[in-house]
C-alpha positions as YAML, in Angstrom:
chain: A
units: angstrom
residues:
- id: 1
  name: MET
  ca: [-16.47, 13.15, -0.96]
- id: 2
  name: LEU
  ca: [-16.05, 9.75, -1.41]
- id: 3
  name: ASP
  ca: [-17.84, 9.48, -4.66]
- id: 4
  name: ASN
  ca: [-14.39, 10.46, -6.59]
- id: 5
  name: ARG
  ca: [-12.23, 8.18, -4.94]
- id: 6
  name: ARG
  ca: [-14.20, 4.81, -4.52]
- id: 7
  name: LYS
  ca: [-13.59, 2.15, -6.70]
- id: 8
  name: SER
  ca: [-16.22, 0.93, -9.12]
- id: 9
  name: PHE
  ca: [-18.58, -2.20, -8.92]
- id: 10
  name: TRP
  ca: [-16.85, -3.79, -12.11]
- id: 11
  name: ARG
  ca: [-13.70, -3.47, -10.58]
- id: 12
  name: LYS
  ca: [-14.17, -5.59, -7.22]
- id: 13
  name: PRO
  ca: [-14.86, -9.44, -7.13]
- id: 14
  name: GLU
  ca: [-18.54, -9.01, -7.15]
- id: 15
  name: GLY
  ca: [-17.93, -7.07, -10.31]
- id: 16
  name: ILE
  ca: [-15.93, -9.90, -11.92]
- id: 17
  name: THR
  ca: [-18.61, -12.37, -10.89]
- id: 18
  name: GLY
  ca: [-21.42, -9.71, -12.21]
- id: 19
  name: LEU
  ca: [-19.34, -9.95, -15.35]
- id: 20
  name: ILE
  ca: [-19.20, -13.57, -15.83]
- id: 21
  name: PHE
  ca: [-22.87, -13.83, -15.15]
- id: 22
  name: LEU
  ca: [-23.53, -11.43, -17.45]
- id: 23
  name: ILE
  ca: [-21.44, -13.04, -20.33]
- id: 24
  name: GLY
  ca: [-23.01, -16.33, -19.17]
- id: 25
  name: ALA
  ca: [-26.60, -15.14, -19.49]
- id: 26
  name: LEU
  ca: [-25.71, -13.28, -23.10]
- id: 27
  name: LEU
  ca: [-24.44, -16.50, -24.47]
- id: 28
  name: LEU
  ca: [-27.17, -18.91, -22.89]
- id: 29
  name: GLY
  ca: [-29.72, -16.35, -24.44]
- id: 30
  name: GLY
  ca: [-27.96, -16.24, -27.86]
- id: 31
  name: ALA
  ca: [-27.65, -20.19, -27.73]
- id: 32
  name: LEU
  ca: [-31.64, -20.32, -26.99]
- id: 33
  name: ILE
  ca: [-32.56, -18.00, -29.56]
- id: 34
  name: SER
  ca: [-30.57, -19.91, -32.41]
- id: 35
  name: SER
  ca: [-31.93, -22.97, -31.30]
- id: 36
  name: GLY
  ca: [-35.51, -21.92, -31.00]
- id: 37
  name: ILE
  ca: [-35.79, -19.63, -33.68]
- id: 38
  name: GLY
  ca: [-38.47, -21.13, -35.59]
- id: 39
  name: ALA
  ca: [-40.96, -21.43, -32.29]
- id: 40
  name: ILE
  ca: [-40.24, -17.84, -31.47]
- id: 41
  name: ILE
  ca: [-41.08, -16.43, -34.88]
- id: 42
  name: ALA
  ca: [-44.24, -18.74, -34.68]
- id: 43
  name: PHE
  ca: [-45.18, -17.33, -31.07]
- id: 44
  name: VAL
  ca: [-44.43, -13.86, -32.03]
- id: 45
  name: GLY
  ca: [-46.69, -14.51, -35.33]
- id: 46
  name: SER
  ca: [-49.82, -15.32, -32.93]
- id: 47
  name: THR
  ca: [-51.74, -12.50, -31.43]
- id: 48
  name: GLY
  ca: [-50.93, -13.50, -28.09]
- id: 49
  name: GLY
  ca: [-47.14, -13.61, -28.74]
- id: 50
  name: MET
  ca: [-47.34, -10.20, -30.40]
- id: 51
  name: ILE
  ca: [-49.18, -8.54, -27.39]
- id: 52
  name: THR
  ca: [-46.68, -10.54, -25.11]
- id: 53
  name: THR
  ca: [-43.74, -9.20, -26.86]
- id: 54
  name: LEU
  ca: [-45.18, -5.49, -27.22]
- id: 55
  name: ALA
  ca: [-45.97, -5.44, -23.25]
- id: 56
  name: SER
  ca: [-42.41, -6.84, -22.92]
- id: 57
  name: LEU
  ca: [-40.60, -4.58, -25.14]
- id: 58
  name: GLY
  ca: [-43.11, -1.57, -23.38]
- id: 59
  name: LEU
  ca: [-41.37, -2.56, -20.14]
- id: 60
  name: ILE
  ca: [-38.25, -2.86, -21.19]
- id: 61
  name: ILE
  ca: [-38.04, 0.75, -22.86]
- id: 62
  name: PHE
  ca: [-40.04, 2.12, -19.48]
- id: 63
  name: MET
  ca: [-37.00, 0.57, -17.23]
- id: 64
  name: ALA
  ca: [-34.35, 1.79, -19.76]
- id: 65
  name: LEU
  ca: [-35.66, 5.36, -19.58]
- id: 66
  name: ASP
  ca: [-36.78, 5.69, -15.94]
- id: 67
  name: GLY
  ca: [-33.96, 6.52, -13.71]
- id: 68
  name: LYS
  ca: [-35.38, 4.83, -10.23]
- id: 69
  name: ALA
  ca: [-36.37, 1.54, -12.21]
- id: 70
  name: ARG
  ca: [-32.57, 1.47, -13.29]
- id: 71
  name: ASN
  ca: [-31.33, 2.12, -9.95]
- id: 72
  name: LEU
  ca: [-33.46, -0.44, -8.52]
- id: 73
  name: ILE
  ca: [-32.22, -3.16, -10.91]
- id: 74
  name: SER
  ca: [-28.82, -2.26, -10.68]
- id: 75
  name: TYR
  ca: [-29.02, -2.58, -6.87]
- id: 76
  name: LEU
  ca: [-30.88, -5.88, -7.26]
- id: 77
  name: TYR
  ca: [-28.53, -7.15, -9.75]
- id: 78
  name: LYS
  ca: [-25.19, -5.96, -7.76]
- id: 79
  name: SER
  ca: [-26.57, -7.13, -4.46]
- id: 80
  name: THR
  ca: [-27.13, -10.91, -5.87]
- id: 81
  name: MET
  ca: [-23.50, -10.73, -6.94]
- id: 82
  name: ARG
  ca: [-22.39, -9.54, -3.95]
- id: 83
  name: TRP
  ca: [-23.91, -12.31, -2.24]
- id: 84
  name: ILE
  ca: [-22.69, -15.25, -4.64]
- id: 85
  name: THR
  ca: [-19.16, -13.82, -4.68]
- id: 86
  name: GLY
  ca: [-19.30, -13.62, -0.62]
- id: 87
  name: LEU
  ca: [-19.83, -17.43, -0.33]
- id: 88
  name: PHE
  ca: [-16.46, -17.68, -2.04]
- id: 89
  name: VAL
  ca: [-14.25, -15.22, -0.70]
- id: 90
  name: THR
  ca: [-14.30, -12.23, 1.90]
- id: 91
  name: ILE
  ca: [-15.75, -9.19, 0.41]
- id: 92
  name: ASP
  ca: [-17.21, -7.60, 3.64]
- id: 93
  name: PRO
  ca: [-15.33, -4.20, 4.39]
- id: 94
  name: ILE
  ca: [-14.85, -5.36, 7.96]
- id: 95
  name: GLY
  ca: [-13.36, -8.82, 7.35]
- id: 96
  name: ILE
  ca: [-11.22, -7.58, 4.70]
- id: 97
  name: LEU
  ca: [-9.94, -4.56, 7.41]
- id: 98
  name: LYS
  ca: [-9.46, -7.19, 9.98]
- id: 99
  name: ASN
  ca: [-7.03, -9.27, 7.51]
- id: 100
  name: TYR
  ca: [-5.06, -5.62, 7.03]
- id: 101
  name: VAL
  ca: [-4.99, -5.62, 10.55]
- id: 102
  name: ASP
  ca: [-3.16, -9.13, 10.77]
- id: 103
  name: ASP
  ca: [-1.03, -8.21, 7.77]
- id: 104
  name: LEU
  ca: [0.19, -4.74, 9.40]
- id: 105
  name: LYS
  ca: [0.80, -6.20, 12.62]
- id: 106
  name: LYS
  ca: [3.20, -9.24, 11.06]
- id: 107
  name: ASN
  ca: [4.76, -6.42, 8.86]
- id: 108
  name: LEU
  ca: [5.75, -4.17, 11.80]
- id: 109
  name: LYS
  ca: [7.47, -7.19, 13.54]
- id: 110
  name: LYS
  ca: [9.22, -7.59, 10.37]
- id: 111
  name: MET
  ca: [10.09, -4.06, 9.92]
- id: 112
  name: ARG
  ca: [11.64, -3.90, 13.71]
- id: 113
  name: MET
  ca: [13.89, -6.63, 13.00]
- id: 114
  name: GLN
  ca: [14.89, -5.14, 9.63]
- id: 115
  name: ILE
  ca: [15.76, -1.64, 11.59]
- id: 116
  name: GLY
  ca: [17.94, -3.45, 14.16]
- id: 117
  name: LYS
  ca: [19.74, -5.06, 11.40]
- id: 118
  name: LEU
  ca: [20.34, -2.11, 9.69]
- id: 119
  name: ARG
  ca: [21.66, -0.42, 12.82]
- id: 120
  name: GLY
  ca: [23.42, -3.16, 13.76]
- id: 121
  name: GLN
  ca: [25.22, -2.87, 10.07]
- id: 122
  name: MET
  ca: [25.50, 0.87, 10.52]
- id: 123
  name: HIS
  ca: [27.54, 0.59, 13.63]
- id: 124
  name: LYS
  ca: [29.88, -1.53, 12.10]
- id: 125
  name: LEU
  ca: [30.08, 0.46, 9.15]
- id: 126
  name: LYS
  ca: [30.92, 3.60, 11.59]
- id: 127
  name: GLU
  ca: [33.48, 1.85, 13.10]
- id: 128
  name: MET
  ca: [35.08, 0.97, 10.08]
- id: 129
  name: ILE
  ca: [35.34, 4.50, 8.97]
- id: 130
  name: ILE
  ca: [36.74, 5.67, 12.41]
- id: 131
  name: ASN
  ca: [39.33, 3.17, 12.04]
- id: 132
  name: ASN
  ca: [40.37, 4.16, 8.65]
- id: 133
  name: GLN
  ca: [40.52, 7.91, 9.65]
- id: 134
  name: LYS
  ca: [42.90, 6.79, 12.30]
- id: 135
  name: GLN
  ca: [45.23, 4.75, 10.13]
- id: 136
  name: ILE
  ca: [45.06, 7.73, 7.42]
- id: 137
  name: LYS
  ca: [46.65, 9.73, 10.08]
- id: 138
  name: THR
  ca: [48.93, 7.38, 11.26]
- id: 139
  name: ASN
  ca: [50.27, 6.96, 7.59]
- id: 140
  name: LEU
  ca: [50.55, 10.76, 7.03]
- id: 141
  name: ASP
  ca: [52.61, 11.15, 10.42]
- id: 142
  name: LEU
  ca: [54.86, 8.45, 9.15]
- id: 143
  name: ALA
  ca: [55.17, 9.91, 5.67]
- id: 144
  name: LYS
  ca: [55.60, 12.71, 7.12]
- id: 145
  name: ALA
  ca: [58.59, 11.87, 9.30]
- id: 146
  name: ALA
  ca: [59.88, 9.76, 6.46]
- id: 147
  name: ARG
  ca: [60.30, 12.85, 4.56]
- id: 148
  name: GLY
  ca: [62.48, 14.42, 7.01]
- id: 149
  name: LYS
  ca: [64.75, 11.39, 7.12]
- id: 150
  name: GLU
  ca: [64.61, 11.49, 3.04]
- id: 151
  name: GLN
  ca: [63.25, 8.06, 2.99]
- id: 152
  name: GLN
  ca: [61.60, 8.17, 0.00]
- id: 153
  name: ALA
  ca: [60.00, 4.75, -0.47]
- id: 154
  name: VAL
  ca: [58.54, 4.95, 3.02]
- id: 155
  name: LEU
  ca: [57.23, 8.48, 2.09]
- id: 156
  name: ILE
  ca: [56.14, 7.03, -1.16]
- id: 157
  name: LEU
  ca: [54.26, 3.50, 0.26]
- id: 158
  name: LYS
  ca: [52.70, 5.61, 3.40]
- id: 159
  name: THR
  ca: [51.19, 8.26, 1.21]
- id: 160
  name: ARG
  ca: [49.86, 6.00, -1.36]
- id: 161
  name: LYS
  ca: [48.15, 4.03, 1.38]
- id: 162
  name: ALA
  ca: [46.78, 7.25, 3.10]
- id: 163
  name: GLY
  ca: [45.25, 8.10, -0.36]
- id: 164
  name: ARG
  ca: [43.76, 4.27, -0.79]
- id: 165
  name: LEU
  ca: [42.26, 4.69, 2.66]
- id: 166
  name: LYS
  ca: [40.98, 8.14, 1.74]
- id: 167
  name: GLU
  ca: [39.14, 7.22, -1.41]
- id: 168
  name: SER
  ca: [37.65, 3.86, 0.56]
- id: 169
  name: ASN
  ca: [36.33, 6.24, 3.04]
- id: 170
  name: MET
  ca: [34.56, 8.53, 0.71]
- id: 171
  name: LYS
  ca: [32.89, 5.29, -0.66]
- id: 172
  name: LEU
  ca: [32.06, 4.19, 2.90]
- id: 173
  name: ASP
  ca: [30.85, 7.55, 3.58]
- id: 174
  name: ASP
  ca: [28.55, 7.70, 0.82]
- id: 175
  name: LEU
  ca: [27.37, 4.16, 1.71]
- id: 176
  name: TYR
  ca: [26.77, 5.35, 5.21]
- id: 177
  name: LYS
  ca: [24.45, 8.46, 4.05]
- id: 178
  name: ARG
  ca: [22.39, 5.98, 1.82]
- id: 179
  name: MET
  ca: [21.75, 3.52, 5.31]
- id: 180
  name: GLU
  ca: [20.95, 6.60, 7.16]
- id: 181
  name: ILE
  ca: [18.22, 7.71, 4.86]
- id: 182
  name: LEU
  ca: [17.35, 4.02, 4.63]
- id: 183
  name: TYR
  ca: [17.37, 3.89, 8.51]
- id: 184
  name: ARG
  ca: [15.30, 7.27, 8.74]
- id: 185
  name: VAL
  ca: [12.87, 5.99, 6.44]
- id: 186
  name: LEU
  ca: [12.05, 2.67, 8.01]
- id: 187
  name: SER
  ca: [11.80, 4.21, 11.38]
- id: 188
  name: LYS
  ca: [9.32, 6.67, 10.25]
- id: 189
  name: MET
  ca: [7.51, 4.01, 8.05]
- id: 190
  name: TYR
  ca: [7.47, 1.93, 11.33]
- id: 191
  name: GLU
  ca: [6.18, 4.75, 13.35]
- id: 192
  name: ASN
  ca: [3.04, 5.66, 10.99]
- id: 193
  name: SER
  ca: [2.57, 2.04, 10.21]
- id: 194
  name: TYR
  ca: [1.98, 1.49, 13.77]
- id: 195
  name: ILE
  ca: [-0.20, 4.69, 13.88]
- id: 196
  name: LEU
  ca: [-2.10, 2.96, 10.56]
- id: 197
  name: SER
  ca: [-2.71, -0.22, 12.71]
- id: 198
  name: GLU
  ca: [-3.96, 1.33, 15.66]
- id: 199
  name: ASP
  ca: [-6.30, 3.46, 13.64]
- id: 200
  name: ILE
  ca: [-7.60, 0.47, 11.66]
- id: 201
  name: GLU
  ca: [-8.30, -1.46, 14.64]
- id: 202
  name: ASP
  ca: [-10.13, 1.37, 16.26]
- id: 203
  name: GLN
  ca: [-12.19, 1.67, 13.21]
- id: 204
  name: VAL
  ca: [-12.77, -2.08, 12.98]
- id: 205
  name: ASN
  ca: [-14.03, -2.28, 16.75]
- id: 206
  name: MET
  ca: [-16.02, 0.76, 16.42]
- id: 207
  name: LYS
  ca: [-17.74, 0.05, 13.22]
- id: 208
  name: ALA
  ca: [-18.34, -3.58, 13.23]
- id: 209
  name: GLN
  ca: [-20.71, -2.65, 16.32]
- id: 210
  name: GLU
  ca: [-22.28, -0.12, 13.96]
- id: 211
  name: ARG
  ca: [-22.61, -1.95, 10.84]
- id: 212
  name: LYS
  ca: [-24.20, -5.31, 13.08]
- id: 213
  name: ALA
  ca: [-26.68, -2.63, 14.21]
- id: 214
  name: MET
  ca: [-27.59, -1.03, 10.97]
- id: 215
  name: LEU
  ca: [-27.76, -4.70, 9.27]
- id: 216
  name: ALA
  ca: [-30.01, -5.67, 12.01]
- id: 217
  name: GLY
  ca: [-32.72, -2.88, 11.40]
- id: 218
  name: HIS
  ca: [-31.93, -2.89, 7.54]
- id: 219
  name: SER
  ca: [-33.19, -5.42, 5.06]
- id: 220
  name: ALA
  ca: [-33.14, -5.54, 1.37]
- id: 221
  name: MET
  ca: [-36.67, -4.49, 1.07]
- id: 222
  name: LYS
  ca: [-35.82, -1.17, 2.94]
- id: 223
  name: SER
  ca: [-32.91, -0.34, 0.38]
- id: 224
  name: ALA
  ca: [-34.81, -0.85, -2.35]
- id: 225
  name: MET
  ca: [-37.40, 1.07, -1.38]
- id: 226
  name: SER
  ca: [-34.83, 3.61, -0.48]
- id: 227
  name: ILE
  ca: [-33.68, 3.67, -3.79]
- id: 228
  name: ILE
  ca: [-37.00, 3.82, -5.59]
- id: 229
  name: LYS
  ca: [-38.04, 7.12, -3.45]
- id: 230
  name: GLY
  ca: [-34.65, 8.77, -4.52]
- id: 231
  name: ASP
  ca: [-33.13, 8.46, -1.04]
- id: 232
  name: ALA
  ca: [-29.55, 7.41, -0.75]
- id: 233
  name: ASP
  ca: [-28.78, 3.87, 1.02]
- id: 234
  name: LYS
  ca: [-27.20, 4.51, 4.12]
- id: 235
  name: ARG
  ca: [-25.53, 1.14, 4.73]
- id: 236
  name: LEU
  ca: [-24.21, 1.33, 1.04]
- id: 237
  name: MET
  ca: [-22.78, 4.53, 1.98]
- id: 238
  name: PHE
  ca: [-21.49, 3.20, 5.01]
- id: 239
  name: ASP
  ca: [-19.87, 0.01, 3.61]
- id: 240
  name: GLN
  ca: [-18.47, 2.56, 0.82]
- id: 241
  name: ALA
  ca: [-16.48, 4.55, 3.38]
- id: 242
  name: LEU
  ca: [-15.22, 1.12, 4.92]
- id: 243
  name: GLU
  ca: [-14.19, 0.03, 1.18]
- id: 244
  name: HIS
  ca: [-12.19, 3.43, 0.95]
- id: 245
  name: ILE
  ca: [-10.34, 2.67, 4.19]
- id: 246
  name: ALA
  ca: [-9.73, -0.91, 2.99]
- id: 247
  name: ASP
  ca: [-8.51, 0.66, -0.51]
- id: 248
  name: ASP
  ca: [-6.18, 3.08, 1.36]
- id: 249
  name: VAL
  ca: [-4.86, 0.85, 3.58]
- id: 250
  name: SER
  ca: [-4.01, -1.76, 0.65]
- id: 251
  name: ASN
  ca: [-1.86, 0.64, -0.84]
- id: 252
  name: LYS
  ca: [-0.19, 1.41, 2.09]
- id: 253
  name: VAL
  ca: [0.34, -2.01, 3.08]
- id: 254
  name: GLY
  ca: [1.77, -2.82, -0.53]
- id: 255
  name: GLU
  ca: [4.09, 0.08, -0.29]
- id: 256
  name: MET
  ca: [5.28, -0.94, 3.33]
- id: 257
  name: GLU
  ca: [6.17, -4.80, 2.17]
- id: 258
  name: GLN
  ca: [7.70, -3.32, -1.28]
- id: 259
  name: PHE
  ca: [10.00, -0.95, 0.58]
- id: 260
  name: MET
  ca: [11.08, -3.72, 3.15]
- id: 261
  name: GLU
  ca: [11.70, -5.93, 0.23]
- id: 262
  name: MET
  ca: [13.78, -2.97, -1.33]
- id: 263
  name: SER
  ca: [15.80, -2.42, 1.81]
- id: 264
  name: GLU
  ca: [16.47, -6.16, 2.37]
- id: 265
  name: ASP
  ca: [17.94, -6.52, -1.20]
- id: 266
  name: PHE
  ca: [20.11, -3.48, -0.42]
- id: 267
  name: MET
  ca: [21.36, -4.90, 2.81]
- id: 268
  name: ASN
  ca: [21.92, -8.03, 1.11]
- id: 269
  name: SER
  ca: [24.38, -6.23, -1.48]
- id: 270
  name: ILE
  ca: [26.55, -5.10, 0.96]
- id: 271
  name: ASP
  ca: [29.42, -7.27, 2.53]
- id: 272
  name: LEU
  ca: [31.07, -4.89, 5.23]
- id: 273
  name: GLN
  ca: [33.36, -7.66, 6.23]
- id: 274
  name: ASN
  ca: [35.40, -7.31, 2.85]
- id: 275
  name: GLY
  ca: [34.35, -3.87, 2.18]
- id: 276
  name: ILE
  ca: [32.08, -4.54, -0.97]
- id: 277
  name: PHE
  ca: [28.86, -3.26, -2.08]
- id: 278
  name: GLU
  ca: [26.82, -3.93, -5.45]
- id: 279
  name: GLU
  ca: [25.80, -0.25, -7.29]
- id: 280
  name: LYS
  ca: [22.25, -2.43, -7.76]
- id: 281
  name: GLY
  ca: [21.32, -1.84, -4.20]
- id: 282
  name: MET
  ca: [22.80, 2.17, -4.42]
- id: 283
  name: GLN
  ca: [20.63, 2.31, -7.59]
- id: 284
  name: MET
  ca: [17.37, 0.41, -6.14]
- id: 285
  name: LEU
  ca: [17.49, 3.45, -3.34]
- id: 286
  name: ASP
  ca: [18.69, 6.55, -5.65]
- id: 287
  name: GLU
  ca: [15.32, 5.56, -8.11]
- id: 288
  name: TRP
  ca: [12.90, 5.16, -4.87]
- id: 289
  name: GLU
  ca: [14.44, 8.73, -3.71]
- id: 290
  name: LYS
  ca: [13.44, 10.04, -6.97]
- id: 291
  name: LYS
  ca: [9.84, 8.82, -6.98]
- id: 292
  name: SER
  ca: [7.70, 11.95, -6.16]
- id: 293
  name: THR
  ca: [5.26, 10.15, -3.70]
- id: 294
  name: SER
  ca: [4.98, 8.16, -0.79]
- id: 295
  name: LEU
  ca: [1.52, 6.79, 1.09]
- id: 296
  name: LEU
  ca: [3.23, 6.01, 4.21]
- id: 297
  name: LEU
  ca: [5.21, 9.01, 4.36]
- id: 298
  name: GLY
  ca: [3.79, 12.00, 2.76]
- id: 299
  name: THR
  ca: [5.26, 15.03, 2.58]
- id: 300
  name: GLU
  ca: [7.79, 13.82, 5.51]
- id: 301
  name: LYS
  ca: [9.70, 12.10, 2.65]
- id: 302
  name: GLU
  ca: [11.61, 14.80, 1.32]
- id: 303
  name: SER
  ca: [12.38, 16.31, 4.96]
- id: 304
  name: LEU
  ca: [13.75, 12.53, 5.99]
- id: 305
  name: ILE
  ca: [16.10, 12.37, 2.77]
- id: 306
  name: SER
  ca: [17.23, 16.22, 3.64]
- id: 307
  name: SER
  ca: [17.83, 15.21, 7.20]
- id: 308
  name: ALA
  ca: [20.11, 12.15, 6.12]
- id: 309
  name: ASN
  ca: [22.50, 14.60, 3.78]
- id: 310
  name: ASN
  ca: [22.47, 17.20, 6.50]
- id: 311
  name: ASP
  ca: [26.13, 16.54, 8.69]
- id: 312
  name: SER
  ca: [24.54, 18.97, 11.19]
- id: 313
  name: ASP
  ca: [21.42, 16.81, 11.90]
- id: 314
  name: ILE
  ca: [23.41, 13.90, 13.58]
- id: 315
  name: LEU
  ca: [21.30, 10.51, 13.72]
- id: 316
  name: ASP
  ca: [21.65, 8.73, 17.23]
- id: 317
  name: LEU
  ca: [21.70, 5.05, 16.34]
- id: 318
  name: ASN
  ca: [21.16, 4.39, 19.95]
- id: 319
  name: ALA
  ca: [17.73, 5.58, 20.46]
- id: 320
  name: PRO
  ca: [15.03, 3.37, 20.28]
- id: 321
  name: VAL
  ca: [12.42, 3.27, 17.60]
- id: 322
  name: ARG
  ca: [9.43, 5.45, 18.42]
- id: 323
  name: GLU
  ca: [6.10, 3.92, 18.98]
- id: 324
  name: PRO
  ca: [3.10, 6.88, 18.94]
- id: 325
  name: GLU
  ca: [1.26, 7.19, 22.03]
- id: 326
  name: LYS
  ca: [-2.53, 6.95, 21.21]
- id: 327
  name: LEU
  ca: [-3.68, 9.44, 23.83]
- id: 328
  name: GLY
  ca: [-5.02, 12.73, 22.44]
- id: 329
  name: ARG
  ca: [-4.47, 11.27, 18.60]
- id: 330
  name: SER
  ca: [-7.57, 11.69, 16.39]
- id: 331
  name: ASN
  ca: [-8.07, 8.77, 13.71]
- id: 332
  name: GLN
  ca: [-7.21, 9.56, 10.19]
- id: 333
  name: TYR
  ca: [-10.29, 7.96, 9.15]
- id: 334
  name: ASP
  ca: [-12.99, 9.37, 10.97]
- id: 335
  name: SER
  ca: [-13.76, 12.32, 8.94]
- id: 336
  name: LEU
  ca: [-15.17, 9.37, 6.19]
- id: 337
  name: PHE
  ca: [-18.37, 8.69, 8.79]
- id: 338
  name: ASP
  ca: [-19.43, 12.28, 8.98]
...
């Protein structure tokens, strides 16, 4: 199940190290050959040199044709590059996942504050819309009274004012709908990210112990022997499952941070005090709505947007942000270790 989704060795940090070493070895080999070409020709021309050269070529051809030999060399090379890379950066999947747990917890705090700020803005906006509706009614009543008294100037003034307020409310209603989408999405992202944080923390706590026990009874020699026999390396498969989780979480944390940044830019583009909001902020949200997929929301994205545009589905701004119960909920990553 993981084979189709795992990141190749060359796209990992240790792969970059391996590529640097490989290029360095080729350049060094080329330099040595060019500087000692005369000595090499003399060596190959001798009987002992020719036997050594043919034996070396035979060994290289055998290793190139034999699958087990290729796998063993590949394993030893990758293990060496992984060890070297681990001296400078964190490549241990457990360590990476622990870092993501910390990032998620920080982001959850920021997101909760952002939801609170947005809720306050929506309350103010709703109050402005209601006040405008009251003023529209008052101005229309005054216009009606002016018509009865044939006060043409007052009639025109109050009618125009009611029209301007109606036009303003249409824009404010549209803004409120956009803010409602943002609020619903942020709340659902918070809920799903909260679940994600708990799931990763559970996996880290459980798998750290399992990996420790596995490493204690698992040497590089055993891995090499398993590869020679054609068996799967259990530690490698275990780490690949953890790496898949790390890749998935990395993408989700990236989406979470990107949406939080976009929502902050959107809110900063709104000045309710002066009734001003920039089109740029609205366009950003429109573009996000049109994107096809969301890793954190999945299929819930469309229903959230639909609910925000449904007048009968009234949003309760006073309802607390939901934090899901852990009890009875399965971990979304358990199947990777089956």
